[in-house]
C-alpha positions in Angstrom: -2.6 123.7 -31.2 -1.2 125.9 -34.0 2.2 125.1 -35.7 3.5 128.5 -34.5 2.7 127.9 -30.9 3.9 124.2 -30.8 7.3 125.2 -32.3 7.8 128.2 -30.1 10.4 127.9 -27.1 8.6 128.0 -23.8 8.4 131.6 -22.4 9.4 133.1 -25.9 7.0 135.9 -26.9 5.2 135.0 -30.1 5.7 137.5 -33.0 3.0 137.4 -35.5 4.5 137.0 -39.1 4.4 140.0 -41.3 2.2 139.6 -44.3 3.8 140.7 -47.6 0.9 140.9 -50.2 3.3 140.7 -53.2 5.0 137.6 -52.2 1.7 136.0 -51.0 0.3 136.7 -54.5 3.3 135.2 -56.1 3.1 132.1 -53.9 -0.8 131.7 -54.7 0.1 131.9 -58.5 2.8 129.2 -58.2 0.4 126.8 -56.1 -2.2 127.3 -58.9 0.2 126.4 -61.6 1.4 123.3 -59.6 -1.9 122.1 -58.2 -4.4 122.9 -61.0 -2.2 122.8 -64.1 -3.1 126.3 -64.6 -1.0 128.7 -66.8 0.7 131.7 -65.1 -0.5 134.1 -67.9 -4.0 133.0 -67.1 -3.7 133.0 -63.3 -1.8 136.1 -62.7 -4.0 138.9 -64.3 -7.2 138.1 -62.1 -4.8 137.9 -58.9 -3.3 141.4 -59.8 -6.6 142.8 -60.5 -7.9 141.7 -57.1 -4.7 143.0 -55.4 -5.2 146.5 -57.0 -8.7 146.7 -55.6 -8.1 145.0 -52.2 -4.3 145.6 -51.4 -3.9 149.0 -53.2 -1.3 147.4 -55.4 0.7 149.9 -57.6 2.7 149.4 -60.8 5.8 148.5 -58.9 4.2 145.9 -56.7 2.5 144.2 -59.8 5.9 144.3 -61.6 7.6 142.5 -58.6 4.8 140.0 -58.3 5.1 139.2 -62.1 8.8 138.9 -62.0 8.7 136.6 -58.9 6.2 134.2 -60.6 7.8 134.2 -64.1 11.4 134.2 -63.0 10.8 131.3 -60.6 9.0 129.3 -63.3 11.6 129.9 -66.1 14.5 128.9 -63.9 12.7 126.3 -62.0 15.1 123.6 -63.3 18.3 125.4 -62.2 16.7 126.3 -58.8 15.7 122.7 -58.3 19.3 121.5 -58.9 20.6 124.1 -56.5 18.0 123.5 -53.7 18.6 119.7 -54.1 22.1 120.4 -53.2 21.1 122.3 -50.0 18.5 119.8 -48.5 19.2 116.4 -46.8 16.5 114.5 -48.7 15.5 113.9 -52.2 13.7 116.9 -53.7 10.7 114.8 -54.4 10.2 114.4 -50.5 10.1 118.1 -50.1 6.4 119.3 -49.6 5.4 121.1 -53.0 4.4 124.3 -50.9 7.6 124.3 -49.3 9.5 123.8 -52.5 7.4 126.8 -54.0 8.6 129.0 -51.2 12.3 127.9 -51.6 12.2 128.4 -55.4 10.8 132.1 -54.9 13.7 132.6 -52.4 16.3 131.1 -54.7 15.0 133.5 -57.4 15.3 136.4 -55.4 18.7 135.5 -54.2 20.2 134.5 -57.5 17.9 135.9 -60.2 17.2 139.6 -59.0 18.9 142.5 -57.4 17.1 142.1 -54.1 19.7 142.3 -51.3 20.6 139.0 -49.7 19.3 139.8 -46.2 16.1 141.2 -47.7 15.7 138.3 -49.9 16.1 135.7 -46.9 14.1 137.7 -44.5 11.2 138.3 -46.7 11.0 134.8 -47.9 11.1 133.2 -44.2 8.3 135.7 -43.2 6.3 134.3 -46.2 7.0 130.9 -45.0 5.7 131.8 -41.6 2.5 133.0 -43.1 1.8 130.3 -45.6 3.6 127.2 -43.9 3.9 127.9 -40.3 6.8 128.6 -38.0 8.3 125.0 -38.0 8.7 124.7 -41.7 9.8 128.4 -41.9 12.9 127.3 -40.0 13.8 124.7 -42.6 13.3 127.5 -45.3 15.6 129.7 -43.5 18.4 127.1 -43.1 18.2 126.2 -46.9 18.1 129.8 -48.1 21.2 130.8 -46.0 23.0 127.9 -47.7 21.9 129.1 -51.1 23.0 132.5 -50.2 26.6 131.2 -49.5 27.3 131.6 -53.4 26.3 133.4 -56.5 24.5 131.8 -59.4 27.8 131.2 -61.3 29.5 129.3 -58.4 26.4 127.2 -57.9 26.1 126.2 -61.6 29.8 125.0 -61.5 28.7 122.8 -58.6 25.6 121.4 -59.8 25.8 121.3 -63.6 27.8 118.5 -65.2 30.9 119.8 -67.3 29.8 120.7 -70.9 32.6 118.4 -72.3 31.2 115.3 -70.4 27.5 115.7 -71.1 26.6 118.8 -73.2 22.9 118.3 -73.1 22.7 117.8 -69.4 25.0 120.8 -68.8 22.7 122.9 -70.9 19.6 121.5 -69.3 20.7 122.6 -65.8 22.2 125.8 -66.8 19.4 127.1 -69.0 16.5 125.5 -67.0 15.0 123.3 -69.8 14.3 119.5 -69.6 17.1 117.7 -71.3 14.8 116.2 -74.0 13.8 119.5 -75.0 17.3 120.7 -75.1 18.0 117.7 -77.4 14.9 118.4 -79.7 15.7 122.0 -80.0 19.2 121.5 -80.8 18.2 119.0 -83.6 15.9 121.4 -85.1 18.3 124.4 -85.0 21.4 122.6 -86.1 24.8 124.2 -85.5 27.1 124.2 -82.5 26.9 125.4 -79.0 26.6 129.1 -79.4 23.4 128.9 -81.3 21.6 126.5 -78.9 22.7 128.6 -75.9 21.4 131.7 -77.6 18.0 130.0 -78.2 17.7 128.6 -74.5 18.8 132.1 -73.2 16.0 133.7 -75.2 13.5 131.3 -74.0 14.2 132.6 -70.4 13.8 136.3 -71.3 10.6 138.3 -70.8 9.0 138.5 -74.3 7.8 141.8 -75.7 4.1 142.4 -75.9 3.1 142.9 -79.6 0.0 144.3 -80.9 -1.5 143.9 -84.3 -3.4 146.5 -86.1 -6.2 144.8 -88.0 -6.3 146.2 -91.5 -9.2 148.4 -92.3 -10.1 148.8 -88.7 -7.1 150.3 -87.1 -3.4 151.3 -88.2 0.0 151.0 -86.7 0.1 154.9 -86.9 -3.0 155.1 -84.7 -1.6 152.6 -82.2 1.9 154.5 -82.1 0.2 157.8 -81.6 -2.0 156.4 -78.8 1.0 154.9 -77.2 3.5 157.8 -77.6 7.1 157.6 -78.7 8.2 156.1 -75.4 5.7 153.4 -75.0 5.3 152.0 -78.5 7.8 150.9 -81.4 6.9 149.7 -84.9 7.1 145.9 -85.4 10.4 144.4 -86.7 8.9 142.4 -89.7 5.1 142.6 -89.9 3.6 146.0 -91.3 0.8 145.6 -89.0 2.8 145.2 -85.7 3.6 147.6 -82.8 5.7 146.5 -79.9 4.8 147.9 -76.5 7.5 149.1 -74.0 8.0 147.1 -70.8 4.9 147.6 -68.5 2.5 148.7 -71.3 -1.0 147.6 -70.6 -2.8 146.6 -73.9 -6.3 146.7 -72.4 -5.8 150.4 -71.8 -5.8 151.1 -75.6 -9.0 152.0 -77.1 -8.3 150.1 -80.3 -7.7 146.9 -78.4 -10.7 147.1 -76.3 -12.8 147.7 -79.3 -11.4 144.6 -81.2 -9.9 146.7 -83.9 -6.4 145.7 -82.8 -5.2 142.8 -80.7 -2.3 141.2 -78.9 -0.5 138.9 -81.2 3.0 137.8 -81.6 4.7 139.0 -84.7 5.6 135.5 -85.7 2.0 134.4 -85.8 1.3 137.7 -87.9 4.0 136.7 -90.4 2.4 133.2 -90.8 -1.0 134.6 -91.6 0.5 137.3 -94.0 2.4 134.6 -95.9 -0.6 132.5 -96.5 -2.5 135.6 -97.5 0.1 136.7 -100.0 1.0 133.4 -101.5 0.6 133.6 -105.4 -2.7 132.2 -106.6 -4.1 131.5 -110.0 -7.8 131.8 -110.5 -10.4 133.0 -108.0 -9.4 134.1 -104.6 -12.9 134.5 -102.7 -13.1 131.8 -100.2 -10.5 131.3 -97.2 -10.5 128.8 -94.4 -9.0 128.9 -91.0 -9.3 125.3 -89.9 -8.0 125.6 -86.3 -9.1 128.9 -85.5 -9.2 129.2 -81.7 -8.5 131.4 -79.9 -8.9 133.8 -82.9 -5.9 135.9 -83.4 -4.9 134.7 -86.8 -8.5 134.4 -88.0 -9.0 138.1 -87.0 -6.0 139.0 -89.2 -6.9 136.7 -91.9 -10.6 138.0 -91.8 -9.3 141.6 -92.3 -7.0 140.7 -95.1 -9.7 138.7 -96.8 -12.1 141.6 -96.4 -9.7 144.0 -98.3 -10.0 141.5 -101.4 -13.7 140.9 -101.2 -13.2 137.3 -99.9 -15.2 135.6 -97.2 -13.5 133.7 -94.3 -14.8 130.5 -92.6 -13.3 130.0 -89.1 -13.6 126.7 -87.8 -12.8 125.6 -84.3 -13.5 122.1 -82.6 -14.1 123.3 -79.1 -17.3 125.4 -78.7 -15.9 127.6 -76.0 -12.8 128.4 -78.2 -15.2 129.1 -81.2 -16.8 131.7 -79.1 -13.5 133.4 -78.5 -13.0 133.2 -82.3 -16.4 134.9 -82.9 -15.5 137.6 -80.3 -12.2 138.3 -82.2 -13.9 138.5 -85.6 -16.8 140.7 -84.3 -16.9 143.9 -86.5 -14.8 142.4 -89.2 -15.5 144.6 -92.3 -16.0 141.7 -94.6 -18.1 138.4 -94.7 -17.1 135.7 -92.4 -18.6 132.7 -90.6 -17.6 131.1 -87.4 -18.5 127.4 -86.8 -17.8 124.8 -84.2 -16.5 121.8 -86.2 -13.9 119.0 -86.2 -11.3 119.7 -89.1 -10.5 116.1 -89.3 -14.1 115.4 -90.1 -15.1 118.6 -91.9 -18.6 119.6 -92.8 -17.6 121.5 -95.8 -17.2 120.0 -99.3 -13.9 119.1 -100.9 -12.3 121.8 -103.0 -14.5 124.5 -101.5 -11.8 127.0 -100.7 -8.9 129.0 -102.3 -6.7 129.4 -99.3 -6.6 127.4 -95.9 -4.6 127.7 -92.9 -4.2 124.9 -90.2 -2.4 126.2 -87.1 -2.4 122.8 -85.5 -2.4 121.8 -81.7 1.0 120.9 -80.6 3.4 120.8 -77.6 3.9 124.4 -77.7 7.7 124.3 -77.5 7.9 127.4 -79.6 6.2 129.6 -76.8 8.3 128.8 -73.8 9.0 132.4 -73.2 5.3 133.0 -72.7 4.3 129.7 -71.1 7.6 128.7 -69.2 5.7 126.1 -67.1 4.9 124.1 -70.3 8.5 122.9 -70.4 7.9 121.1 -67.2 4.8 119.6 -68.1 5.4 118.3 -71.6 6.7 114.8 -72.0 8.4 113.2 -75.1 5.4 110.8 -75.4 3.2 114.0 -76.0 4.5 114.0 -79.4 2.8 110.6 -80.4 -0.4 111.9 -79.1 -0.4 115.0 -81.3 1.0 113.2 -84.5 -2.2 111.5 -85.9 -4.3 114.7 -85.4 -1.6 116.9 -87.0 -1.3 114.8 -90.2 -5.2 114.4 -90.3 -5.8 118.2 -90.1 -3.1 118.7 -92.9 -4.7 115.9 -95.2 -8.1 117.5 -94.7 -6.9 121.2 -95.4 -5.3 119.9 -98.7 -8.6 118.2 -99.6 -10.5 121.4 -98.7 -8.8 123.6 -101.4 -9.4 123.6 -105.0 -6.6 122.5 -107.5 -4.2 125.3 -107.4 -5.3 126.4 -103.9 -2.8 127.1 -101.2 -2.6 125.5 -97.7 -0.5 126.9 -94.9 0.5 124.3 -92.2 1.8 126.1 -89.0 2.6 125.0 -85.6 4.2 127.0 -82.5 6.7 124.2 -82.0 10.1 123.8 -83.9 10.2 120.2 -83.0 11.1 118.2 -86.1 8.3 115.6 -85.4 5.7 118.4 -85.4 7.0 120.4 -88.5 8.7 119.1 -91.5 8.3 115.5 -90.7 4.5 116.0 -90.6 4.5 117.7 -93.9 6.7 114.9 -95.7 4.6 112.2 -94.3 1.4 113.8 -95.8 2.9 114.6 -99.0 4.2 111.1 -99.4 0.8 109.6 -98.4 2.0 107.9 -95.2 -1.0 107.3 -92.9 -3.7 108.2 -95.3 -4.3 109.6 -98.8 -4.4 113.3 -99.5 -4.8 115.5 -102.5 -1.5 115.7 -104.3 0.5 119.0 -103.6 3.8 120.7 -104.0 5.9 122.9 -101.7 5.8 126.7 -102.2 8.8 128.6 -101.0 7.7 130.5 -98.1 10.7 132.7 -97.5 10.0 135.3 -100.1 6.5 135.8 -98.6 8.3 137.1 -95.4 10.1 140.1 -96.9 12.9 141.7 -94.9 13.0 138.8 -92.3 16.6 137.4 -92.1 17.9 134.0 -91.4 15.2 131.9 -93.0 17.3 128.9 -93.8 17.4 126.9 -97.0 13.5 126.7 -97.5 11.1 126.1 -98.8 9.6 126.1 -95.3 10.3 128.7 -92.6 11.1 128.1 -88.9 11.3 131.4 -86.8 13.3 131.6 -83.7 13.2 133.7 -80.4 16.8 134.4 -80.5 17.1 135.3 -84.3 13.7 137.0 -84.9 12.4 138.1 -81.6 9.3 136.0 -82.3 8.0 132.7 -81.0 9.3 129.7 -82.8 6.6 129.5 -85.4 6.8 127.0 -88.3 5.3 127.5 -91.7 5.0 125.3 -94.7 3.1 126.4 -97.7 1.7 123.9 -100.2 -0.2 124.3 -103.5 -2.8 121.5 -104.5 -1.8 120.0 -107.8 -4.5 117.5 -108.4 
């Protein structure tokens, strides 16, 4: 006997639930994120493609589904606190699929302009389809409690006062785990306004930014293709073009042909700074020691080609090395892609003039793009990355000649993954490395404001509109 028939009042006519393809798709995406540890930015595109073909999705349908998925993930911590206040059991005892439906409903009620009655009724219908009538009644009861107040009122009830517990207050209000709030605050410094601006920026939808790969395309070509309403020049990188909301990179010929790519402006700035760092002597051999998935390698390869230099792009994981090879295909200058471990490199010491290591990290600098990462990461993850980050930087210093330049980059502002790593390697903690000195990276990002005291650079979403990329430039001295 089905759940619908078992729960129905005797004699009451059974009404088949209405299927809402948009909300069903959003629910399926959230389940994939929860059950398979998938990332929404990888799960959602194929689901949307399938929906366009089979359900006739248009642009508005796709935009709503995207907002429901990303909005729910970004504000999950806030919604969890509110839902917990509306149920009669610990949140961990609520079945995960039920919690996903409740979170979708909470986002529609508290984070969108969807009318209250429509948000409740549509979510209850979704619950009937994916959960059954019995649990749909539970969903209905909880959503009606949530609908009794607006977001501001709920936050006053569920978030501790700022004066009593600043970090926990910010964690609930801005939907970040407490330990991440603390780490970001330490890295940012300053008072309440700065950290709130940063946390708010983490919860905003990021722009899609393109890179015109030198010698293969230009920003002028991209802007002409997009038109005045769909494209804007980048803020800082001379190779960047920003897409208007809803722009589709895959529809652009230069992107399909690999002459341009999708790349955050912060990543472009890191590659450009390394490429433009002053260098005495030859400048013929460049290394990207952690090249996957290939965005920085493609830009470096194009910049190297303009100078007659060759790029070696190395990536440990073979499947990611294939992505690098695809990104570099058609590069106008010489390059090679290999699958190799940068901590046990196959190249001889001192073989390169420039080297970049964009090391594996917690990814706390890209929470705008991967909001689910904030709920998966744990403080102990830092200990897992630490030895690898130091080993990669040590080997990068050994890989360049005396006078050569190394760029240490990471998409995390956590101090344990940024300056602490560089200082430890320079001081020989954990293993000997070639001696090196800091290069001031700030002049190599001309026009970019708020770059701090140097010599390293930390970019921020709320100050620069980029991911929170970190860069330290080092010159080998012996």
